[in-house]
C-alpha positions as CSV (number, residue, x, y, z in Angstrom):
1,X,37.0,65.6,39.7
2,X,33.3,66.2,39.5
3,X,32.9,63.1,37.2
4,X,34.8,61.1,39.7
5,X,32.6,62.2,42.5
6,X,29.4,61.5,40.4
7,X,30.6,58.0,39.5
8,X,31.6,57.2,43.1
9,X,28.2,58.3,44.3
10,X,26.5,56.2,41.7
11,X,28.6,53.2,42.7
12,X,27.8,53.6,46.3
13,X,24.1,54.0,45.5
14,X,24.1,50.9,43.3
15,X,25.5,48.9,46.1
16,X,22.8,50.0,48.4
17,X,19.9,49.4,46.0
18,X,21.2,46.2,44.6
19,X,21.2,47.5,41.0
20,X,24.9,47.2,40.3
21,X,26.0,44.9,37.5
22,X,25.4,41.2,38.3
23,X,28.2,38.6,38.1
24,X,27.1,37.7,34.6
25,X,26.8,41.3,33.6
26,X,30.2,42.1,35.0
27,X,31.7,39.3,32.9
28,X,29.9,40.5,29.8
29,X,31.0,44.1,30.3
30,X,34.6,43.0,30.9
31,X,34.6,41.2,27.6
32,X,33.5,44.4,25.9
33,X,36.1,46.5,27.6
34,X,33.6,48.4,29.7
35,X,34.5,49.1,33.3
36,X,32.2,48.9,36.2
37,X,32.4,52.7,36.5
38,X,31.6,52.9,32.8
39,X,28.6,50.7,33.2
40,X,27.3,52.8,36.0
41,X,27.9,55.9,33.9
42,X,25.8,54.3,31.1
43,X,23.1,53.6,33.8
44,X,23.0,57.3,34.7
45,X,22.7,58.3,31.1
46,X,19.9,55.7,30.7
47,X,17.9,57.4,33.5
48,X,18.4,60.8,31.8
49,X,17.3,59.3,28.4
50,X,14.1,57.8,29.9
51,X,13.3,61.1,31.6
52,X,13.5,62.8,28.2
53,X,10.5,60.6,27.1
54,X,8.5,61.5,30.2
55,X,9.4,58.3,32.1
56,X,10.4,59.3,35.6
57,X,12.0,57.5,38.5
58,X,8.5,56.5,39.6
59,X,8.7,53.7,37.0
60,X,10.2,50.5,38.4
61,X,13.8,49.9,37.4
62,X,12.8,46.3,36.5
63,X,11.5,47.5,33.2
64,X,15.1,48.4,32.1
65,X,17.0,45.8,34.1
66,X,18.1,42.4,32.9
67,X,17.0,39.2,34.6
68,X,19.3,37.4,36.9
69,X,20.7,34.0,36.0
70,X,21.8,31.2,38.3
71,X,25.4,32.3,38.3
72,X,24.3,35.5,39.9
73,X,22.5,33.5,42.6
74,X,25.6,31.4,43.2
75,X,27.8,34.4,43.5
76,X,25.3,36.3,45.7
77,X,25.1,33.5,48.2
78,X,28.8,33.9,49.0
79,X,28.3,36.9,51.2
80,X,25.4,38.4,53.1
81,X,25.4,41.8,51.6
82,X,25.4,40.6,48.0
83,X,22.7,38.1,48.9
84,X,20.5,40.8,50.4
85,X,21.0,43.0,47.3
86,X,20.1,40.2,45.0
87,X,17.0,39.3,47.0
88,X,15.9,42.9,46.8
89,X,16.6,43.1,43.1
90,X,14.6,39.9,42.3
91,X,11.7,40.9,44.5
92,X,11.6,44.2,42.7
93,X,11.6,42.5,39.3
94,X,8.8,40.2,40.4
95,X,6.7,43.1,41.6
96,X,7.4,45.0,38.5
97,X,6.4,42.1,36.2
98,X,3.2,41.6,38.1
99,X,2.4,45.3,37.9
100,X,3.3,45.5,34.3
101,X,0.9,42.6,33.5
102,X,-1.9,44.3,35.5
103,X,-1.3,47.7,33.9
104,X,-1.2,46.4,30.3
105,X,-4.3,44.2,30.8
106,X,-6.2,47.1,32.3
107,X,-5.2,49.3,29.3
108,X,-6.2,46.5,26.9
109,X,-9.6,46.2,28.6
110,X,-10.2,50.0,28.2
111,X,-9.1,49.9,24.6
112,X,-11.3,46.9,23.8
113,X,-14.4,48.4,25.4
114,X,-13.8,51.6,23.4
115,X,-13.6,49.6,20.2
116,X,-16.7,47.6,21.0
117,X,-18.7,50.8,21.7
118,X,-17.4,52.5,18.6
119,X,-18.2,49.4,16.5
120,X,-21.7,49.2,17.8
121,X,-22.2,53.0,17.3
122,X,-21.1,52.5,13.7
123,X,-23.5,49.6,13.2
124,X,-26.3,51.7,14.6
125,X,-25.4,54.5,12.3
126,X,-25.6,52.1,9.3
127,X,-29.2,51.1,10.4
128,X,-30.1,54.8,10.8
129,X,-28.9,55.8,7.4
130,X,-30.6,52.8,5.8
131,X,-33.9,53.5,7.5
132,X,-33.9,57.1,6.5
133,X,-33.1,56.2,2.9
134,X,-35.9,53.5,2.9
135,X,-38.3,56.1,4.2
136,X,-37.2,58.6,1.5
137,X,-37.6,56.0,-1.2
138,X,-41.1,55.1,0.1
139,X,-42.2,58.8,0.1
140,X,-40.8,59.2,-3.4
141,X,-42.9,56.2,-4.5
142,X,-46.0,57.8,-3.0
143,X,-45.2,61.0,-4.9
144,X,-44.8,59.1,-8.1
145,X,-48.0,57.2,-7.6
146,X,-49.9,60.4,-6.8
147,X,-48.5,62.1,-9.8
148,X,-49.6,59.1,-11.9
149,X,-53.1,59.3,-10.6
150,X,-53.3,63.1,-11.2
151,X,-52.1,62.5,-14.7
152,X,-54.9,59.9,-15.3
153,X,-57.5,62.4,-14.2
154,X,-56.1,65.1,-16.3
155,X,-56.0,62.8,-19.3
156,X,-59.7,61.9,-18.6
157,X,-60.7,65.6,-18.5
158,X,-58.6,66.7,-21.5
159,X,-58.4,63.5,-23.5
160,X,-59.5,65.4,-26.7
161,X,-56.3,67.5,-26.8
162,X,-56.8,71.2,-27.4
163,X,-60.7,70.9,-27.7
164,X,-62.7,72.5,-25.0
165,X,-63.8,69.2,-23.5
166,X,-65.1,70.8,-20.4
167,X,-67.7,72.7,-22.3
168,X,-68.5,69.6,-24.3
169,X,-68.9,67.7,-21.0
170,X,-71.2,70.4,-19.7
171,X,-73.6,70.9,-22.6
172,X,-73.4,67.9,-24.9
173,X,-76.9,66.3,-25.0
174,X,-78.0,68.4,-22.0
175,X,-80.5,70.8,-23.6
176,X,-83.5,68.5,-23.1
177,X,-82.4,67.4,-19.6
178,X,-81.4,70.0,-16.9
179,X,-80.9,67.3,-14.3
180,X,-78.3,65.6,-16.5
181,X,-76.5,68.9,-16.9
182,X,-76.4,69.4,-13.1
183,X,-75.1,65.9,-12.6
184,X,-72.4,66.4,-15.1
185,X,-71.4,69.7,-13.4
186,X,-71.2,67.9,-10.1
187,X,-69.0,65.2,-11.6
188,X,-66.7,67.9,-12.9
189,X,-66.4,69.5,-9.5
190,X,-65.6,66.1,-7.9
191,X,-63.0,65.3,-10.5
192,X,-61.3,68.7,-10.1
193,X,-61.5,68.4,-6.3
194,X,-60.0,64.9,-6.4
195,X,-57.3,65.9,-8.8
196,X,-56.3,68.8,-6.5
197,X,-56.1,66.4,-3.5
198,X,-54.0,64.0,-5.4
199,X,-51.7,66.8,-6.6
200,X,-51.4,68.0,-3.0
201,X,-50.5,64.5,-1.8
202,X,-47.9,64.3,-4.5
203,X,-46.3,67.6,-3.5
204,X,-46.3,66.7,0.2
205,X,-44.8,63.2,-0.5
206,X,-42.1,64.8,-2.8
207,X,-41.2,67.3,-0.1
208,X,-41.1,64.6,2.5
209,X,-38.9,62.4,0.2
210,X,-36.5,65.3,-0.3
211,X,-36.3,66.0,3.4
212,X,-35.7,62.4,4.3
213,X,-33.1,62.1,1.5
214,X,-31.2,65.1,3.0
215,X,-31.3,63.5,6.4
216,X,-30.1,60.2,4.9
217,X,-27.1,62.1,3.4
218,X,-26.2,63.5,6.8
219,X,-26.7,60.1,8.4
220,X,-24.4,58.5,5.9
221,X,-21.7,61.1,6.6
222,X,-22.1,60.3,10.3
223,X,-21.9,56.6,9.5
224,X,-18.6,57.1,7.6
225,X,-17.2,59.2,10.4
226,X,-18.0,56.6,13.0
227,X,-16.5,53.9,10.8
228,X,-13.2,55.7,10.8
229,X,-13.4,56.1,14.5
230,X,-14.2,52.4,14.9
231,X,-11.2,51.4,12.7
232,X,-8.9,53.6,14.7
233,X,-10.2,52.1,18.0
234,X,-9.7,48.6,16.5
235,X,-6.0,49.3,15.8
236,X,-5.5,50.8,19.3
237,X,-7.2,47.8,20.9
238,X,-5.1,45.4,18.9
239,X,-1.9,47.2,20.0
240,X,-3.0,47.3,23.6
241,X,-3.8,43.5,23.4
242,X,-0.4,42.8,21.9
243,X,1.3,44.8,24.7
244,X,-0.7,42.9,27.4
245,X,0.2,39.6,25.8
246,X,3.9,40.5,25.6
247,X,3.8,41.4,29.3
248,X,2.1,38.1,30.1
249,X,4.6,36.2,28.0
250,X,7.5,38.0,29.7
251,X,6.0,37.1,33.1
252,X,5.5,33.4,32.1
253,X,9.0,33.2,30.8
254,X,10.7,34.6,33.9
255,X,8.5,34.5,37.0
256,X,8.9,30.8,37.9
257,X,12.7,31.0,37.6
258,X,12.9,34.1,39.7
259,X,10.7,32.6,42.4
260,X,13.0,29.6,42.5
261,X,16.1,31.9,42.6
262,X,14.5,33.9,45.4
263,X,13.8,30.7,47.3
264,X,17.4,29.5,46.8
265,X,18.7,32.8,48.1
266,X,16.5,32.8,51.2
267,X,17.1,29.1,52.0
268,X,19.3,28.5,55.0
269,X,19.3,24.7,54.6
270,X,21.8,22.5,52.9
271,X,19.8,22.4,49.7
272,X,21.9,23.6,46.8
273,X,21.3,26.2,44.2
274,X,21.6,23.5,41.6
275,X,18.7,21.7,43.1
276,X,16.5,24.8,42.9
277,X,17.6,25.3,39.3
278,X,16.8,21.7,38.4
279,X,13.4,22.0,40.0
280,X,12.6,25.2,38.1
281,X,13.7,23.7,34.8
282,X,11.6,20.5,35.3
283,X,8.5,22.5,36.2
284,X,8.9,24.6,33.1
285,X,9.2,21.5,30.9
286,X,6.1,20.0,32.5
287,X,4.2,23.1,31.9
288,X,5.3,23.2,28.3
289,X,4.4,19.6,27.8
290,X,1.0,20.1,29.3
291,X,0.3,23.0,27.0
292,X,1.4,21.0,24.0
293,X,-0.8,18.0,25.0
294,X,-3.8,20.3,25.6
295,X,-3.4,21.8,22.1
296,X,-3.2,18.3,20.6
297,X,-6.3,17.2,22.4
298,X,-8.2,20.3,21.4
299,X,-7.3,19.7,17.8
300,X,-8.3,16.0,18.0
301,X,-11.6,16.9,19.7
302,X,-12.3,19.5,17.1
303,X,-11.7,17.1,14.3
304,X,-14.0,14.5,15.9
305,X,-17.0,16.8,16.4
306,X,-16.9,19.1,13.4
307,X,-20.6,18.7,12.7
308,X,-20.2,20.3,9.3
309,X,-17.6,22.8,10.3
310,X,-15.0,23.3,7.6
311,X,-17.3,21.9,4.9
312,X,-16.4,23.4,1.6
313,X,-18.7,25.4,-0.6
314,X,-18.0,27.5,-3.7
315,X,-15.1,29.7,-4.5
316,X,-12.9,28.6,-1.6
317,X,-15.4,29.3,1.2
318,X,-16.1,26.9,4.0
319,X,-18.6,26.6,6.9
320,X,-16.9,28.4,9.8
321,X,-18.2,26.1,12.6
322,X,-20.2,22.9,13.1
323,X,-23.4,22.4,14.9
324,X,-26.8,24.0,14.5
325,X,-28.0,27.5,14.0
326,X,-29.0,28.7,17.5
327,X,-29.9,32.3,16.5
328,X,-30.4,33.9,13.2
329,X,-29.8,37.3,11.7
330,X,-32.0,40.3,12.3
331,X,-34.4,41.5,15.0
332,X,-34.7,39.5,18.2
333,X,-35.9,39.8,21.7
334,X,-33.3,41.1,24.2
335,X,-31.7,38.8,26.8
336,X,-29.8,39.9,29.8
337,X,-27.4,38.3,32.3
338,X,-24.5,39.4,34.6
339,X,-22.4,40.3,31.5
340,X,-25.1,42.7,30.2
341,X,-27.9,42.6,27.6
342,X,-27.9,41.3,24.1
343,X,-28.7,43.7,21.2
344,X,-32.2,43.9,19.8
345,X,-30.7,43.4,16.3
346,X,-28.5,40.4,15.7
347,X,-25.7,41.4,13.3
348,X,-24.6,37.8,12.8
349,X,-25.6,34.2,13.0
350,X,-24.9,31.9,16.0
351,X,-23.7,28.4,15.4
352,X,-23.6,26.0,18.4
353,X,-21.3,23.0,18.4
354,X,-20.2,22.7,22.0
355,X,-17.5,24.3,24.2
356,X,-14.1,24.0,22.7
357,X,-15.3,22.9,19.2
358,X,-13.0,24.2,16.4
359,X,-13.7,27.5,14.5
360,X,-12.5,27.6,10.9
361,X,-11.5,30.5,8.7
362,X,-14.5,30.9,6.3
363,X,-12.1,32.0,3.6
364,X,-8.4,32.7,3.2
365,X,-7.1,36.1,4.2
366,X,-5.2,38.1,6.7
367,X,-6.1,38.3,10.4
368,X,-6.3,42.0,11.4
369,X,-7.9,41.6,14.8
370,X,-7.4,39.0,17.5
371,X,-8.2,40.3,21.0
372,X,-10.9,40.6,23.6
373,X,-13.7,42.8,22.2
374,X,-16.2,43.9,24.8
375,X,-19.5,42.1,24.4
376,X,-18.1,40.0,21.6
377,X,-15.6,38.4,24.0
378,X,-12.5,37.0,22.4
379,X,-12.8,38.0,18.8
380,X,-11.0,37.4,15.5
381,X,-11.5,39.3,12.2
382,X,-10.2,38.2,8.9
383,X,-9.8,40.4,5.8
384,X,-10.4,38.4,2.7
385,X,-9.9,41.1,0.0
386,X,-12.3,42.9,-2.2
387,X,-13.8,44.7,0.8
388,X,-15.1,41.4,2.3
389,X,-14.2,40.4,5.9
390,X,-15.5,38.0,8.5
391,X,-15.8,38.2,12.3
392,X,-15.7,35.4,14.9
393,X,-16.9,36.1,18.5
394,X,-17.2,34.5,21.9
395,X,-14.0,32.5,21.5
396,X,-13.0,30.5,24.6
397,X,-10.5,31.9,27.1
398,X,-7.1,31.0,25.7
399,X,-8.8,29.7,22.6
400,X,-7.0,31.8,20.0
401,X,-5.1,29.8,17.4
402,X,-4.0,32.7,15.3
403,X,-2.6,36.2,15.9
404,X,-3.0,39.6,14.2
405,X,-1.1,40.0,11.0
406,X,-1.1,36.2,10.2
407,X,-2.2,34.8,6.9
408,X,-4.7,31.9,7.2
409,X,-6.1,29.5,4.7
410,X,-9.8,28.6,4.2
411,X,-10.7,25.9,6.6
412,X,-7.8,26.5,8.9
413,X,-8.5,26.3,12.6
414,X,-8.3,29.8,14.0
415,X,-9.9,29.4,17.4
416,X,-12.1,27.4,19.7
417,X,-15.7,28.1,20.7
418,X,-16.4,29.5,24.1
419,X,-18.7,31.7,26.2
420,X,-16.8,34.9,26.6
421,X,-18.3,38.4,26.5
422,X,-22.1,38.9,26.4
423,X,-22.7,35.2,25.6
424,X,-25.4,32.9,26.9
425,X,-23.6,29.6,26.2
426,X,-20.8,28.2,24.2
427,X,-21.2,29.1,20.5
428,X,-19.7,30.9,17.6
429,X,-21.2,34.3,16.7
430,X,-20.3,34.7,13.0
431,X,-20.5,38.0,11.1
432,X,-19.8,39.0,7.5
433,X,-18.8,42.6,6.5
434,X,-18.9,44.3,3.1
435,X,-16.6,47.4,3.1
436,X,-16.8,47.4,6.9
437,X,-20.6,47.3,7.1
438,X,-22.5,44.2,8.4
439,X,-24.5,42.1,6.1
440,X,-26.7,39.0,6.4
441,X,-24.2,36.2,6.8
442,X,-26.9,33.5,6.1
443,X,-27.7,35.0,2.7
444,X,-24.0,35.7,2.0
445,X,-22.9,32.1,2.8
446,X,-25.8,30.7,0.9
447,X,-24.5,32.5,-2.2
448,X,-21.3,30.5,-1.6
449,X,-23.2,27.2,-1.5
450,X,-23.0,26.9,2.3
451,X,-25.8,26.6,4.8
452,X,-25.3,28.3,8.2
């Protein structure tokens, strides 16, 4: 009896909210031998299951609902109550889709910014560790040189082995000339004083070298810790970007049709549902055709203005972009615009070949990142094996030609140049990584027979 009351209440509530099975769903359920009451019961169980995962009734029902088809619209137009319920359902779905896109895009932005910050912190830690080690090596060299000089003085003072050369230096040939004796004693004092100074310098340099070496070890540990954080943030950013893209694809797939269905339900003229359906289908076909044409034109333009992009070198490596080098690797003066300021150290090389020019995979490998990456803008990273990876930044909006997890061949078009992120004009920012750490891409590519 209680089950009967529960199901009746659920049925009444479903009629009020417009979330009862649609005409199409009812036919599908009937084929499977599931009654309307049974379907409502499954719906109640679904709500309970979602709550178990911390998803409450505050989440729109559109996330779990199916999308209406045109049979639902035709059936709903037959009576006012059904039509009102279907209008409410479609409006809820549209609102939910819009919110879902906004939420996932906001989450993707946060995740990408966190990865960018973590990546830059890691790069800065690399520089810190390298600087400390260089300073330690320099102090060790000073210590070695000081020790060498002290050894030379000692050899000069005691070049006769175990003989008492100091006495020999004092008195040899000095009996007839007291001034000469005093001069020799003075020379001895100066040599000893100098040797002590050199020795002190050697000890100080050696101590400094040890201290700096200890600091370098700590800095390398911090570098490795930050590298792990950056990789974790990269995975999270890619997952968030995938979720945002999935939500956008879902919206693109369904929004236009639902808007047409909503217009058909609200229309009081003699225009038929079939006319709305035909219009929505034609608009979708035109959009798909326009996207295909744009892709063909982009590919054609890229091929016609390669400017050296895709030019092969040695060992299967190719030039990643055409055009000229607009900024080299290493220290540079900072620039700022509304998107922020550039770094004072350039971790890559910039190649400028115009907006929309093709970007090529520098070598074959697996794409492990393809998303918006803070100051890098739209960004792709490819793992080539052996600890070598390449990065491609400032890709144009909508300019990705690959996705994460995809295998690409050397010279394959992976994206199109743009001005996203902290960029000051359309170009490719190209980086090379060895075991995750940045390296000079100009020298690296030169070793592959390619000038960038």
